[in-house]
BAPASE-30263 format. One line per 4 residues: for each residue x, y, z of C-alpha. Coordinates in nm, 4 decimals, decimal comma. Each point is the difference from the previous one (the first is absolute). Layout:
! residues N
X/Y/Z; ... .
//
This chain:
! residues 452
-3,0113/1,2286/4,5128; 0,3194/-0,1984/0,0492; 0,1336/-0,0147/0,3574; 0,3745/0,0341/0,0593 .
0,2203/-0,0743/0,3026; 0,3476/0,1497/0,0422; 0,2655/-0,1946/0,1914; 0,2512/0,2421/0,1519 .
0,3641/-0,1043/0,0543; 0,0287/0,2745/0,2637; -0,2576/0,1999/0,1923; 0,1354/0,3433/-0,1020 .
-0,1455/-0,0520/-0,3484; -0,3598/-0,0085/0,1258; -0,0860/0,3766/-0,0212; 0,1255/0,0196/-0,3584 .
-0,2067/-0,3023/-0,1061; -0,3131/0,1364/0,1721; 0,0490/0,3272/-0,1874; 0,0153/-0,1901/-0,3291 .
-0,3216/-0,1848/0,0820; -0,1804/0,3253/0,0766; 0,0554/0,1166/-0,3576; -0,1311/-0,3224/-0,1582 .
-0,3570/-0,0410/-0,1205; 0,0384/-0,3298/-0,1862; 0,1501/-0,2102/0,2798; -0,1547/-0,0882/0,3363 .
0,2351/-0,0086/0,2973; -0,0109/-0,3434/0,1594; 0,2874/0,0475/0,2446; 0,3391/0,1665/0,0500 .
0,2123/-0,1926/0,2429; 0,3589/-0,0534/0,1090; 0,0603/-0,3757/-0,0005; 0,3135/-0,1717/0,1358 .
0,1732/-0,2104/-0,2654; -0,0791/-0,3305/0,1728; -0,3765/0,0817/-0,0039; -0,0290/0,1063/-0,3652 .
-0,1076/-0,3375/-0,1424; -0,2675/-0,0593/0,2626; -0,1342/0,3540/-0,0400; -0,0159/-0,0410/-0,3797 .
-0,2201/-0,3077/0,0438; -0,2233/0,1969/0,2374; -0,0378/0,2811/-0,2533; -0,1066/-0,2481/-0,2682 .
-0,2625/-0,1530/0,2280; -0,1341/0,3475/0,0871; -0,0746/0,0813/-0,3637; 0,2926/0,2320/-0,0661 .
0,0651/0,0459/-0,3758; 0,3510/0,1488/-0,0192; 0,3057/-0,0066/0,2262; 0,2672/0,2689/-0,0212 .
0,3401/-0,0892/0,1421; 0,3710/0,0688/-0,0421; 0,2969/-0,2261/-0,0743; 0,0116/-0,3097/0,2185 .
-0,3590/0,0531/0,1177; -0,1265/-0,0172/-0,3618; 0,1958/-0,3218/-0,0557; -0,1419/-0,1621/0,3149 .
-0,3581/0,0988/-0,0862; 0,0296/-0,1585/-0,3457; 0,1082/-0,3271/0,1565; -0,3257/-0,0517/0,1890 .
-0,2693/0,2110/-0,1692; -0,1692/0,0116/-0,3401; -0,0822/0,3694/0,0423; 0,1729/0,2452/-0,2370 .
0,2967/0,1753/0,1614; 0,1004/0,3571/-0,0813; 0,3694/0,0559/0,0744; 0,1306/0,3223/0,1517 .
0,3179/0,0615/-0,2002; 0,2821/0,2379/0,0902; -0,0064/0,2585/-0,2835; 0,2932/0,1393/-0,1978 .
-0,0789/0,3507/0,1283; 0,0179/-0,1127/0,3623; 0,3234/-0,1875/-0,0670; 0,1440/0,3015/-0,1815 .
-0,0665/0,2245/0,3003; 0,1888/-0,2438/0,2243; 0,2911/-0,0157/-0,2487; 0,0306/0,3808/-0,0005 .
-0,0141/-0,0009/0,3795; 0,2847/-0,2571/0,0173; 0,2099/0,1934/-0,2523; -0,0386/0,3120/0,2116 .
0,0980/-0,1845/0,3195; 0,3062/-0,1593/-0,1610; 0,0913/0,3221/-0,1817; 0,0407/-0,1707/-0,3373 .
-0,1921/0,0102/-0,3267; 0,0893/-0,3493/-0,1220; -0,0382/-0,3106/0,2139; -0,1056/-0,3620/0,0183 .
-0,3079/-0,0786/0,2125; -0,1506/-0,3362/0,0975; -0,3767/-0,0600/0,0016; -0,0835/-0,2905/0,2312 .
-0,3502/-0,1446/0,0281; -0,2875/-0,1959/-0,1527; -0,0037/-0,0023/-0,3808; -0,3729/0,0803/-0,0071 .
0,0553/0,3411/0,1613; 0,2948/0,1143/-0,2136; -0,0452/0,2443/-0,2856; 0,1909/0,0146/-0,3291 .
0,3523/0,1375/0,0648; 0,1473/-0,0305/-0,3504; 0,0103/0,3798/-0,0603; 0,1559/0,1109/0,3310 .
0,3554/-0,0070/-0,1398; -0,1058/0,2441/-0,2703; -0,2034/0,2434/0,2090; 0,1680/-0,0207/0,3428 .
0,3522/-0,1195/-0,0971; -0,0637/-0,2781/0,2490; 0,0227/-0,3733/-0,0449; -0,2760/-0,1921/0,1775 .
0,0758/-0,3615/0,0908; -0,2996/-0,2152/0,0999; 0,0138/-0,2714/0,2655; -0,3018/-0,2184/0,0629 .
0,0170/-0,1872/0,3293; -0,1699/-0,3362/0,0499; -0,2665/-0,0728/0,2612; 0,1577/-0,2925/0,1762 .
-0,0636/-0,0833/0,3686; 0,2910/0,2260/0,1052; -0,1080/0,3009/-0,2038; 0,2384/0,2328/0,1819 .
0,2989/-0,2068/-0,1096; -0,1146/0,0320/-0,3620; -0,0138/0,3788/0,0415; 0,3533/0,0021/0,1509 .
0,1348/-0,1998/-0,2947; -0,1512/0,2508/-0,2433; 0,1579/0,2876/0,1948; 0,3436/-0,1679/0,0028 .
-0,0228/-0,0682/-0,3735; -0,0982/0,3604/-0,0732; 0,2976/0,1360/0,1958; 0,2378/-0,2461/-0,1732 .
-0,1379/0,1222/-0,3348; 0,1078/0,3531/0,0881; -0,3346/0,1549/0,0861; 0,0403/0,3258/0,1921 .
-0,3544/0,0039/0,1381; -0,2946/-0,2380/0,0378; -0,3761/0,0530/-0,0335; -0,2169/-0,2686/0,1586 .
-0,2786/-0,0994/0,2352; -0,0185/0,0060/0,3786; 0,2153/-0,3066/0,0616; 0,2757/0,1222/-0,2283 .
-0,0060/0,3500/0,1493; 0,0184/-0,1365/0,3570; 0,3122/-0,1991/-0,0874; 0,1594/0,2902/-0,1917 .
-0,0691/0,2342/0,2931; 0,2103/-0,2264/0,2247; 0,2778/-0,0019/-0,2587; -0,0070/0,3770/-0,0456 .
-0,0301/-0,0425/-0,3755; -0,1770/0,2597/-0,2166; -0,3560/-0,1134/-0,0643; -0,3561/0,1124/-0,0682 .
-0,3341/-0,1655/0,0798; -0,2079/-0,0849/-0,3114; -0,3182/0,1490/0,1403; -0,3273/-0,0132/-0,1881 .
-0,1097/0,3505/-0,0925; -0,2944/0,1762/-0,1574; 0,1026/-0,0836/-0,3553; 0,0320/-0,3719/0,0744 .
-0,3451/-0,0059/0,1571; -0,1508/0,2164/-0,2725; 0,1222/-0,2405/-0,2689; -0,1246/-0,2988/0,1998 .
-0,3438/0,1583/0,0511; -0,0227/0,0811/-0,3726; 0,0630/-0,3666/-0,0778; -0,2534/-0,1027/0,2640 .
-0,2617/0,2326/-0,1455; 0,0272/-0,1606/-0,3462; -0,0102/-0,3435/0,1595; -0,3041/0,0951/0,2085 .
-0,1836/0,1118/-0,3139; 0,0658/-0,3381/-0,1640; -0,1124/-0,1823/0,3166; -0,3216/0,2046/0,0171 .
-0,0746/-0,0830/-0,3639; 0,0618/-0,3683/0,0672; -0,2248/0,0093/0,3089; -0,2807/0,1526/-0,2044 .
0,0405/-0,2545/-0,2780; 0,0128/-0,2893/0,2485; -0,3086/0,1256/0,1835; -0,1926/0,0231/-0,3267 .
0,1025/-0,3526/-0,1024; -0,0770/-0,1470/0,3423; -0,3416/0,1664/-0,0022; -0,0763/-0,1479/-0,3404 .
0,1206/-0,3425/0,1096; -0,1859/0,0133/0,3317; -0,3315/0,0813/-0,1664; 0,0312/-0,2101/-0,3145 .
-0,2372/-0,2915/-0,0486; 0,2965/-0,2379/-0,0322; 0,2089/-0,1586/0,2722; 0,3678/0,0808/-0,0617 .
0,3130/-0,1493/0,1573; 0,3614/0,0910/-0,0675; 0,2797/-0,2536/0,0559; 0,3779/0,0277/-0,0321 .
0,2274/-0,2314/-0,2007; -0,0174/-0,2677/0,2688; -0,3813/0,0013/0,0081; -0,0157/0,1829/0,3343 .
-0,3056/0,2250/0,0364; 0,1048/0,3658/0,0216; -0,3383/0,1700/-0,0306; -0,3690/-0,0855/-0,0252 .
-0,3042/0,2240/-0,0321; -0,2916/-0,0412/0,2480; -0,2142/-0,1928/-0,2476; 0,2743/-0,2629/-0,0314 .
-0,0383/-0,0975/0,3640; -0,3790/-0,0158/-0,0305; -0,0031/-0,1993/-0,3240; 0,2788/-0,2406/0,0940 .
-0,1135/-0,0638/0,3545; 0,2916/0,1767/0,1721; 0,0480/0,3356/0,1641; 0,1872/0,2053/-0,2630 .
0,2786/0,0796/0,2468; -0,0011/-0,3578/0,1258; 0,1588/-0,1270/-0,3223; 0,2795/0,2589/-0,0174 .
0,3392/-0,1671/0,0202; -0,1485/-0,3434/-0,0738; 0,0896/-0,2143/-0,2999; -0,2964/0,0055/-0,2381 .
0,0477/-0,3578/-0,1235; -0,0116/-0,1280/0,3598; -0,3189/0,1960/0,0702; -0,1676/-0,1669/-0,2984 .
0,1242/-0,3588/-0,0412; -0,2463/-0,0502/-0,2873; 0,1960/0,2506/-0,2121; 0,2480/-0,1782/-0,2238 .
0,3445/0,1397/0,0840; 0,1078/-0,0201/-0,3642; -0,2623/0,2614/-0,0901; 0,1433/0,2466/0,2523 .
0,3530/-0,0889/-0,1113; -0,1064/0,0672/-0,3580; -0,0502/0,3654/0,0964; 0,2791/0,0397/0,2570 .
0,2732/-0,1896/-0,1862; -0,0932/0,0087/-0,3674; -0,1795/0,3351/0,0017; -0,3125/-0,1466/-0,1639 .
-0,3560/0,0612/0,1131; -0,2352/-0,2774/0,1079; -0,3737/-0,0490/0,0574; -0,1429/-0,2610/0,2367 .
-0,3125/-0,0901/0,1972; 0,0720/-0,0124/0,3741; -0,2045/-0,1336/0,2920; 0,0965/0,2113/0,3063 .
-0,0813/-0,0961/0,3616; -0,3437/0,1632/-0,0225; -0,0902/-0,2566/-0,2717; -0,1097/0,2612/-0,2539 .
0,1316/-0,0749/-0,3475; 0,2328/0,2823/-0,0968; 0,1776/0,0834/-0,3247; 0,3588/0,1230/0,0397 .
0,1989/0,1991/-0,2541; 0,3764/-0,0051/0,0749; 0,1930/0,2828/-0,1670; 0,3798/0,0374/0,0420 .
0,1522/0,3349/0,1031; 0,3066/0,0748/-0,2129; 0,2542/0,2777/0,0605; 0,2773/0,0354/-0,2601 .
-0,0956/-0,3438/-0,1358; 0,0476/-0,1569/0,3446; -0,2948/-0,1590/0,1815; -0,0377/0,1589/0,3457 .
-0,3307/-0,1589/0,1002; -0,3572/-0,0445/-0,1181; -0,3504/0,1427/0,0337; -0,2793/-0,2519/0,0619 .
-0,3517/0,1154/-0,0858; -0,2994/-0,2021/0,1272; -0,3604/-0,0141/-0,1222; -0,2799/-0,2068/0,1517 .
-0,1814/-0,2394/-0,2321; -0,3213/0,2037/0,0358; 0,1795/0,3179/-0,1045; 0,1576/-0,1798/-0,2959 .
-0,3468/-0,0939/-0,1258; -0,1092/0,3640/0,0306; 0,3085/0,1086/-0,1936; -0,0690/-0,2693/-0,2593 .
-0,3495/0,1403/-0,0611; 0,1437/0,3515/-0,0355; 0,2619/-0,1299/-0,2419; -0,2644/-0,1759/-0,2112 .
-0,1975/0,3242/-0,0240; 0,3116/0,1885/-0,1097; 0,0888/-0,2631/-0,2605; -0,3598/0,0001/-0,1257 .
-0,0020/0,3752/-0,0555; 0,3315/-0,0257/-0,1853; -0,1305/-0,2838/-0,2173; 0,2415/-0,2636/0,1310 .
-0,2496/-0,2423/0,1504; -0,0969/-0,3309/-0,1595; -0,3817/-0,0316/-0,0316; -0,0436/-0,3455/-0,1514 .
-0,0215/-0,3241/0,2021; -0,0416/-0,3636/-0,1091; -0,3583/-0,0215/0,1238; -0,1047/0,2756/-0,2422 .
0,1303/-0,1789/-0,3116; -0,2603/-0,1666/-0,2267; 0,1028/-0,3613/-0,0654; -0,1607/-0,1571/-0,3084 .
0,2633/-0,2487/-0,1177; 0,2183/-0,2773/0,1352; 0,3087/0,1858/-0,1272; -0,0990/0,3091/0,1973 .
-0,0541/-0,2062/0,3162; 0,3432/-0,1608/-0,0418; 0,1661/0,3431/-0,0380; -0,1733/0,1232/0,3167 .
0,1021/-0,3120/0,1920; 0,3631/0,0478/-0,1016; -0,0126/0,3763/0,0711; -0,1355/-0,0592/0,3517 .
0,2816/-0,2436/0,0644; 0,2585/0,2512/-0,1257; -0,1469/0,2797/0,2148; 0,1250/-0,1702/0,3171 .
0,3601/0,0775/-0,0943; 0,1971/0,3238/-0,0460; 0,1788/-0,1176/-0,3147; -0,0217/0,2040/-0,3250 .
-0,2765/-0,1095/-0,2387; 0,0026/0,0155/-0,3815; -0,3474/0,0263/-0,1573; -0,0298/-0,0679/-0,3743 .
-0,3062/0,0465/-0,2187; -0,1508/0,1954/-0,2838; -0,0774/0,3706/0,0315; -0,3335/0,0409/0,1791 .
0,0086/-0,3421/0,1624; -0,0053/0,1544/0,3501; 0,3585/-0,0466/0,1155; -0,0120/0,3079/0,2274 .
-0,3298/-0,1176/0,1557; 0,1589/-0,3363/0,0763; 0,3046/0,1798/0,1456; -0,2284/0,1984/0,2312 .
-0,1674/-0,3205/0,1151; 0,3351/-0,1621/0,0789; 0,1033/0,3165/0,1868; -0,3168/0,0073/0,2122 .
0,0137/-0,3710/0,0789; 0,3612/0,0000/0,1164; 0,2165/0,1500/0,2721; 0,0135/0,3283/-0,1956 .
-0,3708/0,0819/0,0450; -0,0575/0,3387/0,1568; 0,3257/0,1343/-0,1478; 0,0458/0,1945/-0,3203 .
-0,0773/-0,1477/-0,3425; 0,1868/0,2154/-0,2519; -0,0697/-0,0615/-0,3711; 0,2500/0,1310/-0,2582 .
-0,0380/-0,0319/-0,3775; 0,3556/-0,0424/-0,1301; -0,1094/0,0689/-0,3587; -0,1486/0,3406/0,0794 .
0,3242/0,1808/0,0920; 0,3451/0,0590/-0,1430; 0,2854/-0,2001/0,1611; 0,1338/0,3119/0,1756 .
-0,3392/0,0958/0,1424; -0,0703/-0,3584/0,1027; 0,3394/-0,0228/0,1735; -0,0822/0,3110/0,2058 .
-0,3516/-0,1244/0,0818; 0,1152/-0,3439/0,1154; 0,3334/0,0740/0,1640; -0,0178/0,3699/0,0928 .
0,1531/0,3166/-0,1370; 0,3707/0,0813/0,0178; -0,0136/0,2273/0,3046; 0,1904/0,0376/0,3277 .
-0,2989/0,1668/0,1672; -0,1433/-0,1926/0,2927; -0,3460/0,1282/-0,0869; 0,0180/-0,1424/-0,3534 .
-0,3318/-0,1697/-0,0903; -0,0240/-0,3758/0,0476; 0,0348/-0,2269/-0,3033; -0,2696/-0,2466/-0,1066 .
0,2071/-0,2864/0,1394; 0,0252/0,1777/0,3372; -0,3750/0,0695/0,0046; -0,0586/-0,3718/-0,0640 .
0,2270/-0,1084/0,2867; -0,1610/-0,2896/0,1937; -0,2660/-0,0067/-0,2736; -0,0101/-0,0761/-0,3729 .
0,1319/0,1811/-0,3043; -0,1748/-0,1163/-0,3170; 0,2045/0,0578/-0,3183; -0,2147/-0,0251/-0,3125 .
0,1872/-0,0671/-0,3274; 0,3165/-0,0819/0,1920; 0,1548/-0,1292/-0,3245; 0,0414/0,3631/-0,1137 .
0,2493/0,0849/0,2755; 0,3450/0,1158/-0,1123; 0,3034/-0,2165/0,0794; 0,0990/0,2347/0,2831 .
-0,3453/-0,0201/0,1586; -0,0082/-0,3757/-0,0479; 0,3280/-0,0183/0,1956; -0,1435/0,2200/0,2774 .
-0,3160/-0,2130/0,0070; 0,2049/-0,3197/0,0393; 0,1892/0,1615/0,2891; -0,3315/0,1063/0,1566 .
-0,1388/-0,3534/-0,0254; 0,3159/-0,1230/0,1739; -0,0507/0,2495/0,2847; 0,2230/0,2915/-0,1064 .
-0,1633/0,3364/-0,0763; 0,2237/0,2108/-0,2274; -0,1381/0,3472/0,0674; 0,1186/0,2744/-0,2326 .
//
């Protein structure tokens, strides 16, 4: 469960806070401590290093904690009920039912006072003092301004009340009561629930990442390593914690910086073969992390060459069972004519490139067999070979098959073009494509996939 520390502005509040903790089952007490103002920032840093999850503080203390700590801060706010009781007390002391009262203090601890004129026939004027080096002088200025504005009484903190006591001016101390603490603890309980849920989710993710068969590294927008799972250190030749805080591009000079910039600046993924210090060839997939369309970093996933070959065999089996694996190779073709030998020679030459190929011939002349041979002889071998007969389907059905259905669902099935990614899509009777599909095909050939 989430652990919470309470920073007390005065020691007298301690019993009330301890009582509140005793009735809580969703929050673990980390500490309850009176802290002098000048020690608040240092103590907040200590709490963060000790694994505290939430800090509860009032007014100035809450402001100071936020300056130095990333921990969530729950503010103890002076409630309208507590202020109303003080207003009634002042009215009784002054013997009047209508008055003007000043509220001096930190904005974070003040409640809404807009309805006090209506319910208490009292005008509340708010004065927020600044926290300059001479804080007492700022309090005195607020007091002088309140008196000049015609306030008949003042409600404030310890410094203000000490000064008003010397002046003999009507005043009340804005003391934190049960209602203030109860509201603060209610807020803390909801926050603790969210923190516990996040801890559980993070633990599950870290467990998955720690025991995955891939090495994973997370970098920020500058390329600085923020996190690495244990396998990353083993695979890359570093201790996983030894690379934290280091610039990834400097750790691996063989990595082209433009590939990392492609992810961190342009928000585009990249794939590269890397030779780390341990000299084992490693494939790296660089995927940008985007929050609200802004790149905040990247995830780098590493696979050893040996593992890639294992995955390749698994992929070939999967493609085979789905019928998307080319079976024909050039050495299986029967060659009985000079024309056939010339076609094979030209096809072998073409297979070395990733350019689109147009095959023309009569029906039954073996165009698909030749396409399979080109596929298996080139850089696409081992990837999917997806044949589609454009004459066998209506334009609407063919559009959905090739470029996906019109759906916003992430789990929508992959299109034929997506299945053929890094492989070959063979379009038989391509001349029967509609004008719209011809346009999409031209865009695809030029590198732009227009998914529906």
